[in-house]
C-alpha positions as CSV (number, residue, x, y, z in Angstrom):
1,M,46.2,0.9,5.1
2,T,43.5,-1.8,5.5
3,L,43.4,-3.1,9.0
4,P,43.0,-6.9,9.5
5,M,40.3,-8.7,11.5
6,Y,41.0,-8.7,15.2
7,T,40.0,-10.8,18.2
8,I,38.8,-8.7,21.1
9,K,40.6,-9.3,24.4
10,K,38.8,-6.6,26.4
11,V,36.2,-3.9,25.7
12,L,37.1,-0.7,27.5
13,N,34.0,1.2,26.3
14,N,31.9,1.5,23.1
15,S,34.7,3.4,21.4
16,V,37.8,1.6,22.7
17,V,38.8,-2.1,22.6
18,I,41.9,-4.1,23.3
19,C,42.5,-6.6,20.5
20,Q,45.0,-9.0,19.0
21,H,45.7,-10.3,15.5
22,D,47.9,-13.3,15.8
23,P,50.8,-13.5,15.8
24,E,51.0,-9.7,16.4
25,P,51.1,-8.2,19.9
26,E,48.0,-6.5,21.4
27,V,46.8,-3.2,20.0
28,I,44.2,-0.7,21.2
29,L,41.6,0.2,18.5
30,L,39.8,3.5,18.7
31,G,36.7,4.1,16.7
32,K,33.2,5.4,17.5
33,G,31.0,2.3,18.2
34,I,33.7,-0.2,17.6
35,G,33.1,-1.9,21.0
36,F,29.3,-1.6,21.0
37,G,27.6,-4.9,21.8
38,K,31.0,-6.6,21.7
39,K,32.7,-8.9,24.3
40,A,36.0,-10.7,24.7
41,G,36.5,-13.4,22.1
42,D,34.4,-11.6,19.4
43,L,35.9,-10.7,16.1
44,V,36.0,-7.1,15.0
45,D,36.5,-5.9,11.5
46,P,37.6,-2.3,11.5
47,A,36.4,-1.9,7.9
48,S,32.8,-2.5,9.1
49,V,33.0,0.5,11.5
50,P,31.5,3.7,9.9
51,E,33.9,6.0,11.6
52,K,37.7,6.0,11.0
53,V,39.5,3.5,13.3
54,Y,42.9,4.4,14.9
55,Q,45.3,1.9,16.5
56,L,47.7,2.4,19.4
57,T,50.6,-0.1,19.1
58,D,53.2,1.4,21.4
59,K,53.2,-0.3,24.8
60,E,53.7,2.9,26.8
61,E,51.1,4.7,24.8
62,Q,48.6,1.8,25.4
63,S,49.3,1.9,29.2
64,Q,48.7,5.6,29.4
65,Y,45.6,5.4,27.3
66,R,44.1,2.6,29.5
67,E,44.6,4.7,32.6
68,L,43.1,7.8,30.8
69,V,40.0,5.9,29.8
70,K,39.3,5.1,33.5
71,H,38.8,8.8,34.3
72,V,37.4,10.3,31.1
73,D,33.8,10.2,30.0
74,E,33.1,7.7,27.1
75,D,31.3,10.3,25.0
76,F,34.3,12.7,25.4
77,I,36.7,9.9,24.2
78,A,34.6,9.4,21.1
79,F,34.4,13.1,20.5
80,M,38.2,13.4,20.7
81,Q,38.5,10.7,18.1
82,E,36.4,12.9,15.8
83,I,38.6,15.8,16.5
84,V,41.7,13.8,15.6
85,G,40.1,12.8,12.4
86,F,39.2,16.5,11.8
87,I,42.9,17.4,12.2
88,E,44.0,14.7,9.8
89,N,41.4,15.7,7.2
90,N,42.2,19.4,7.3
91,T,46.0,19.0,7.4
92,G,46.2,16.1,5.0
93,K,48.7,14.5,7.3
94,K,48.8,11.4,9.4
95,V,49.2,12.3,13.1
96,D,51.4,10.8,15.8
97,Q,49.3,8.4,17.9
98,H,50.2,10.2,21.1
99,I,47.7,12.9,20.3
100,H,45.0,10.6,21.4
101,I,46.5,10.7,24.8
102,G,48.0,14.1,25.0
103,L,45.2,16.2,23.6
104,T,42.4,14.2,25.3
105,D,44.1,14.4,28.6
106,H,44.9,18.1,28.2
107,L,41.4,19.2,27.2
108,F,39.6,16.9,29.7
109,F,41.5,18.4,32.7
110,T,41.4,21.9,31.3
111,M,37.6,21.7,31.3
112,K,37.7,20.4,34.9
113,R,39.7,23.5,35.9
114,I,37.3,25.8,34.1
115,E,34.3,24.1,35.9
116,Q,36.1,24.8,39.2
117,G,36.5,28.5,38.2
118,M,40.3,28.3,37.7
119,E,41.8,30.7,35.2
120,V,43.7,29.4,32.2
121,T,46.4,31.7,30.9
122,N,48.9,31.4,28.1
123,P,51.7,34.1,28.1
124,F,53.0,32.9,24.6
125,L,49.6,33.0,22.8
126,L,50.7,35.7,20.3
127,E,54.0,34.0,19.5
128,T,52.1,30.7,18.9
129,E,49.7,32.4,16.5
130,S,52.6,33.9,14.5
131,L,54.8,30.8,14.6
132,Y,52.0,28.3,13.7
133,P,49.3,30.2,11.8
134,N,47.8,27.1,10.2
135,E,47.6,25.1,13.4
136,Y,46.3,28.1,15.2
137,A,43.4,28.6,12.7
138,L,42.6,24.9,13.0
139,A,42.7,25.1,16.8
140,E,40.1,28.0,16.6
141,R,37.8,25.8,14.7
142,I,38.2,23.0,17.3
143,V,37.4,25.4,20.1
144,D,34.2,26.3,18.2
145,M,33.4,22.6,17.8
146,I,33.8,22.0,21.6
147,H,31.6,25.0,22.3
148,E,28.9,23.7,19.9
149,R,29.1,20.1,21.1
150,L,29.8,20.3,24.8
151,D,28.5,23.8,25.5
152,V,31.9,24.7,27.0
153,L,33.5,28.0,26.0
154,L,37.3,27.6,26.2
155,P,39.4,30.8,26.7
156,D,41.6,32.1,23.9
157,A,44.6,30.7,25.8
158,E,43.5,27.2,24.9
159,I,43.7,28.0,21.2
160,G,47.4,28.3,21.6
161,F,47.8,25.1,23.6
162,I,45.7,23.1,21.1
163,A,47.7,24.6,18.2
164,L,50.9,23.2,19.8
165,H,49.4,19.8,20.2
166,I,48.4,19.9,16.5
167,H,51.9,21.0,15.5
168,S,53.5,18.3,17.7
169,A,51.2,15.5,16.2
170,T,51.6,16.5,12.6
171,T,55.4,16.9,12.8
172,F,55.9,13.9,15.1
173,K,57.7,16.0,17.7
174,N,57.3,15.7,21.4
175,V,54.7,18.3,22.6
176,L,56.8,19.1,25.6
177,E,59.7,20.0,23.3
178,V,57.5,22.1,21.1
179,N,56.1,24.0,24.1
180,R,59.7,24.4,25.5
181,H,60.9,25.9,22.3
182,N,57.9,28.2,22.3
183,Q,58.8,29.4,25.8
184,I,62.4,30.0,24.8
185,I,61.3,32.1,21.8
186,G,59.0,34.1,24.1
187,Q,61.9,34.7,26.5
188,I,64.1,35.9,23.6
189,V,61.4,38.3,22.4
190,Q,61.1,39.8,25.9
191,T,64.9,40.2,26.0
192,I,65.0,41.9,22.6
193,E,62.3,44.5,23.6
194,S,64.1,45.2,26.9
195,R,67.7,45.5,25.5
196,L,66.7,47.5,22.4
197,N,64.0,49.5,24.1
198,V,61.4,48.7,21.4
199,K,57.8,47.4,21.5
200,M,57.4,45.2,18.6
201,D,54.1,45.2,16.6
202,R,52.9,41.6,16.9
203,S,51.0,41.9,13.6
204,S,53.9,43.3,11.6
205,L,55.7,41.4,8.8
206,D,59.0,42.1,10.4
207,Y,57.9,40.5,13.7
208,K,56.6,37.4,12.0
209,R,59.9,37.1,10.0
210,L,61.8,37.4,13.3
211,L,59.7,34.7,14.9
212,R,60.2,32.4,12.0
213,H,64.0,32.9,12.2
214,L,64.0,32.3,15.9
215,R,62.0,29.2,15.5
216,Y,64.4,27.7,13.0
217,A,67.4,29.0,15.0
218,V,66.2,27.2,18.1
219,E,65.5,24.0,16.2
220,R,68.9,24.2,14.6
221,V,70.6,24.5,17.9
222,A,68.5,21.8,19.4
223,T,69.5,19.3,16.7
224,G,73.1,20.5,16.5
225,E,72.9,21.8,13.0
226,M,75.7,24.2,12.0
227,V,75.2,27.6,10.4
228,E,78.0,29.7,8.9
229,A,78.1,33.3,7.9
230,P,80.9,35.3,6.1
231,Q,83.3,36.8,8.7
232,K,83.5,40.0,6.7
233,I,79.7,40.6,7.2
234,E,80.0,39.8,10.9
235,K,82.8,42.3,11.3
236,V,80.8,45.1,9.5
237,L,77.7,44.3,11.6
238,R,79.7,44.3,14.8
239,E,81.1,47.7,14.0
240,E,78.0,49.4,12.6
241,Y,75.4,48.0,15.0
242,P,77.2,47.2,18.3
243,L,74.0,47.2,20.3
244,C,72.2,44.8,18.0
245,Y,75.3,42.6,17.8
246,S,75.8,42.4,21.5
247,T,72.1,41.7,22.0
248,A,72.4,38.9,19.4
249,W,75.1,37.3,21.5
250,E,72.9,37.6,24.6
251,L,70.1,35.8,22.8
252,M,72.5,33.1,21.8
253,G,73.4,32.8,25.4
254,I,69.7,32.1,26.3
255,M,69.5,29.4,23.7
256,E,72.7,27.8,24.9
257,R,71.6,27.9,28.5
258,E,68.1,26.6,27.9
259,L,68.9,24.0,25.3
260,K,72.3,23.1,26.9
261,R,73.9,23.0,23.5
262,S,76.6,25.3,22.0
263,V,75.3,27.9,19.5
264,P,77.3,28.3,16.2
265,R,78.9,31.7,15.8
266,G,77.2,32.2,12.5
267,E,73.8,32.6,14.3
268,A,75.1,36.0,15.6
269,T,75.2,37.5,12.1
270,Y,71.7,36.6,11.1
271,L,70.2,37.6,14.5
272,T,72.0,40.9,14.2
273,M,70.5,41.5,10.8
274,H,67.0,40.9,12.1
275,L,67.5,43.1,15.1
276,Q,68.9,45.9,13.0
277,R,65.8,45.8,10.8
278,L,63.6,46.2,13.9
279,T,65.5,49.2,15.2
280,S,65.6,51.0,11.9
281,R,61.8,51.3,11.7
């Protein structure tokens, strides 16, 4: 989409300007060098800016970003815009505008914690890598970019967090919801290993299949989608694999409690089948 000419209302820094295009409401334009040498009242043509220009139109997003710009270094803001462009170019997807706030805020304050010697941990790193392999691979490249550009070596834990931000932005899902679902899946995995007395191989195909199933199961429950399974199959599984079947119901209880939504009975059948496959190895 070609952006129109805008009148600058305020220059926040060389890469961020508040503009208006009558009769439209104010927008925040983000682009490397877009505010350089500009002042209020000047016209700005986004097409004349060499780098890609993004716009924040949501009022709440604008308010959050204005506050963020007060605390974050201008060069870091410009670099984060490059990273967002890198994500779009490599996924071939338009991203949710909130990533400009969410990822910038997250990385800026993570680096502050690292400078202060604070440890950054991520207990669901392996699950994130298996659930979102494409996002995880892209996050690894972003961590390398940060190291090369800013001379800051982020811990592996951050790869997982960045991957969740990428998944959130490219699917237009709230990053808190994505992270919450990830935590629920991690809790379910721990319960499976405890109840079935197994230690799952995180690199195995069966484990990755299980995680994919859990991801979609959690999403189905969260959105209220129904799933059905033949009662005859459920009866056979209940009789032949009582431990797996009872564990499946316990896992459904976790989803129901954490998501505060009822879980369709049919989920028990498919969960039992996955659990039985794990125990038969």
